[in-house]
C-alpha positions as CSV (number, residue, x, y, z in Angstrom):
1,X,6.5,135.2,207.2
2,X,3.2,133.4,208.3
3,X,1.1,131.2,205.8
4,X,-0.8,133.2,203.4
5,X,-4.5,133.2,203.8
6,X,-6.9,133.7,200.8
7,X,-9.7,136.3,201.6
8,X,-13.4,135.8,200.2
9,X,-14.5,138.8,198.8
10,X,-18.0,140.0,198.0
11,X,-17.1,140.3,194.1
12,X,-17.0,136.9,193.1
13,X,-14.4,137.4,190.4
14,X,-11.9,139.2,193.0
15,X,-9.4,137.1,194.5
16,X,-7.0,138.3,197.2
17,X,-4.3,137.0,199.8
18,X,-3.0,138.6,202.8
19,X,0.5,137.8,204.6
20,X,1.6,139.1,207.6
21,X,5.4,139.1,208.5
22,X,6.5,138.3,212.3
23,X,9.1,140.9,212.6
24,X,8.8,143.8,214.8
25,X,7.4,146.2,212.2
26,X,4.7,143.5,211.9
27,X,4.1,144.1,207.9
28,X,1.3,143.1,206.3
29,X,0.5,142.5,202.7
30,X,-2.4,142.4,200.7
31,X,-2.6,140.9,196.7
32,X,-5.6,141.2,194.8
33,X,-6.5,140.1,191.3
34,X,-10.1,140.2,189.6
35,X,-9.4,137.1,188.0
36,X,-9.1,138.2,184.5
37,X,-5.7,137.6,182.5
38,X,-6.0,141.4,181.7
39,X,-5.6,142.5,185.1
40,X,-2.2,141.9,186.8
41,X,-2.4,141.0,190.4
42,X,-1.6,144.2,192.6
43,X,0.3,144.0,196.0
44,X,-0.1,146.7,198.8
45,X,1.8,146.8,202.1
46,X,0.1,148.6,205.0
47,X,2.1,151.2,206.7
48,X,0.4,152.9,209.6
49,X,-2.9,153.8,207.9
50,X,-2.0,153.9,204.4
51,X,-1.7,151.2,202.0
52,X,1.4,151.4,199.6
53,X,1.5,149.3,196.4
54,X,4.6,147.7,195.4
55,X,5.2,146.2,192.0
56,X,7.7,143.5,193.3
57,X,6.7,142.1,196.6
58,X,9.4,140.2,198.7
59,X,7.6,137.0,198.4
60,X,5.7,134.5,195.9
61,X,2.0,135.0,196.0
62,X,-0.4,132.5,195.4
63,X,-2.5,135.2,193.7
64,X,0.0,135.7,191.3
65,X,0.8,132.3,190.5
66,X,-2.9,131.7,189.3
67,X,-2.6,135.0,187.4
68,X,0.7,133.3,185.4
69,X,-1.4,129.8,185.0
70,X,-4.5,132.0,183.5
71,X,-2.5,133.8,181.3
72,X,-0.2,130.8,180.1
73,X,-3.6,128.4,179.9
74,X,-5.0,129.6,176.3
75,X,-1.2,129.4,175.2
76,X,-1.0,125.9,176.3
77,X,-4.4,125.3,174.8
78,X,-3.1,126.3,171.8
79,X,0.0,124.6,171.8
80,X,-1.6,121.2,172.4
81,X,-4.1,122.0,169.6
82,X,-1.5,123.0,167.3
83,X,0.7,119.5,168.1
84,X,-2.6,117.6,167.8
85,X,-3.2,118.8,164.2
86,X,0.4,118.7,163.2
87,X,0.4,115.0,164.4
88,X,-3.0,114.1,162.8
89,X,-1.7,115.7,159.6
90,X,1.4,113.7,159.4
91,X,-0.3,110.7,160.1
92,X,-2.9,111.3,157.3
93,X,-0.1,112.2,154.8
94,X,1.6,108.7,155.8
95,X,-1.3,107.1,155.3
96,X,-2.0,108.4,152.0
97,X,1.5,108.0,151.0
98,X,1.5,104.2,151.9
99,X,-2.1,104.0,150.0
100,X,-1.0,105.7,147.0
101,X,2.4,103.8,146.6
102,X,4.6,106.7,147.1
103,X,5.9,105.2,150.2
104,X,6.7,101.8,150.7
105,X,8.5,99.3,153.3
106,X,11.0,96.7,152.2
107,X,12.5,94.1,154.2
108,X,16.4,93.3,153.8
109,X,16.8,89.8,153.2
110,X,20.4,89.4,151.7
111,X,24.0,90.7,152.8
112,X,24.7,92.4,149.6
113,X,24.8,96.0,151.2
114,X,26.3,94.8,154.7
115,X,28.2,97.6,156.1
116,X,25.7,100.3,155.2
117,X,22.6,98.1,156.5
118,X,22.3,94.6,157.3
119,X,19.9,91.5,156.8
120,X,16.8,92.1,158.6
121,X,16.7,96.0,158.2
122,X,13.4,97.6,157.4
123,X,13.9,100.1,154.4
124,X,11.8,103.1,153.8
125,X,11.3,103.5,149.9
126,X,10.0,106.6,148.3
127,X,8.8,106.6,144.6
128,X,11.4,108.0,142.1
129,X,9.1,110.9,141.4
130,X,9.7,112.3,144.8
131,X,13.4,111.3,145.2
132,X,15.0,111.2,141.9
133,X,17.7,108.7,141.2
134,X,21.2,109.7,140.8
135,X,24.8,108.5,141.5
136,X,25.2,107.2,145.0
137,X,21.3,106.6,145.6
138,X,20.2,103.3,147.1
139,X,17.6,102.2,144.9
140,X,14.9,99.0,145.2
141,X,14.4,97.6,141.6
142,X,13.5,94.6,139.6
143,X,16.4,92.9,138.5
144,X,16.5,90.9,135.5
145,X,18.8,88.4,133.8
146,X,20.8,89.8,130.9
147,X,18.2,89.1,128.3
148,X,15.5,90.1,130.6
149,X,13.7,87.0,130.3
150,X,13.6,86.1,133.8
151,X,12.8,88.3,137.0
152,X,15.7,87.5,139.6
153,X,13.9,89.3,142.4
154,X,14.0,92.8,143.8
155,X,17.3,94.4,145.0
156,X,18.4,97.2,147.0
157,X,21.6,98.2,145.7
158,X,23.8,101.4,145.3
159,X,23.8,103.3,141.9
160,X,27.6,103.7,140.6
161,X,26.6,105.1,136.9
162,X,24.3,105.4,133.9
163,X,21.4,107.5,133.5
164,X,17.7,107.4,132.5
165,X,18.0,106.8,128.9
166,X,20.6,104.0,128.8
167,X,19.8,102.3,132.3
168,X,21.5,102.6,135.6
169,X,24.7,100.5,136.8
170,X,24.2,99.3,140.2
171,X,26.1,97.4,142.8
172,X,25.7,95.8,146.1
173,X,28.2,97.6,148.8
174,X,29.6,94.3,150.1
175,X,29.9,92.8,146.7
176,X,33.2,92.9,144.7
177,X,31.3,93.4,141.5
178,X,28.6,95.5,139.9
179,X,25.4,93.7,138.9
180,X,25.7,92.4,135.2
181,X,22.5,94.1,133.7
182,X,21.3,97.4,133.8
183,X,18.8,98.7,135.5
184,X,15.9,100.3,133.2
185,X,13.9,103.5,134.7
186,X,10.7,101.1,134.6
187,X,12.6,98.6,136.9
188,X,13.2,101.1,139.6
189,X,10.6,100.6,142.4
190,X,12.1,103.8,144.6
191,X,14.7,105.5,146.3
192,X,15.9,104.3,149.9
193,X,15.6,107.3,152.2
194,X,16.1,105.4,155.5
195,X,16.0,102.2,157.3
196,X,15.5,100.5,160.9
197,X,17.8,97.9,161.8
198,X,17.1,94.6,162.8
199,X,13.1,94.7,162.3
200,X,13.5,91.4,160.2
201,X,14.3,89.5,163.6
202,X,11.0,90.8,165.1
203,X,9.0,89.8,162.2
204,X,10.7,86.2,161.6
205,X,7.7,83.8,161.8
206,X,9.3,81.8,164.8
207,X,9.3,85.0,166.8
208,X,6.0,86.0,165.8
209,X,4.8,82.3,167.0
210,X,6.7,82.5,170.2
211,X,5.2,86.2,171.1
212,X,1.8,84.8,170.4
213,X,2.2,81.7,172.2
214,X,3.9,83.7,175.5
215,X,0.4,86.1,175.2
216,X,-1.7,82.9,175.2
217,X,0.0,81.8,178.3
218,X,-0.4,84.9,179.8
219,X,-3.8,85.2,179.4
220,X,-4.4,81.5,180.7
221,X,-2.3,82.2,183.8
222,X,-3.7,85.8,184.6
223,X,-6.0,84.8,187.1
224,X,-3.5,82.6,189.0
225,X,-1.0,85.3,189.0
226,X,-3.6,88.0,190.2
227,X,-4.3,85.6,193.2
228,X,-0.6,85.3,193.8
229,X,0.0,88.6,194.1
230,X,-2.9,89.7,196.0
231,X,-1.5,86.8,198.5
232,X,1.6,88.4,198.6
233,X,0.3,92.0,199.3
234,X,-1.6,90.6,202.1
235,X,1.2,89.1,203.6
């Protein structure tokens, strides 16, 4: 079968393509499309003096491919627009959640929950009004001594008992004993809904400083590196 040739028709919206086989019968095919999504391409086979239309020609037509692309184009545009809207909405919701305090990020600085998440993990913490505290929940809370005269620090431990009225009993998964003081409702910062391991390693001051020094060094050496690469390409 010969290569297809596209015809230039008098009507600007019409698109056509013909094909001719090299067998004994010398079959000739013509595919016409008016360029709109509502008009499906029509394929005709020449037989003597009469053109016979076929719904499924035995070849892949350029005109038919253009028709399928034209049909899919508005669908693809709608999908892209929907995806962009969904992404923008998600970003807006996350930003609002951070600004309102409904969502927080906390860095793990101890090994009390080792085996569940390690030191250096980054915790995603949601306000208790969106993720109620219950047995088994991992919560971030302000931890005080027994007479509540001194704030010991912010802990992220698992709830193993108690309730909102009397307070919650908490315990680190890697600790042998439970925390001595009960955690009151007003002490709870939020419930942990997920975490990313090893983020703290990247955020350590020494690593951040090393990264900044590397960026500065690359900026200083960039002209020399560009010249070296250019000379190598010439060679």
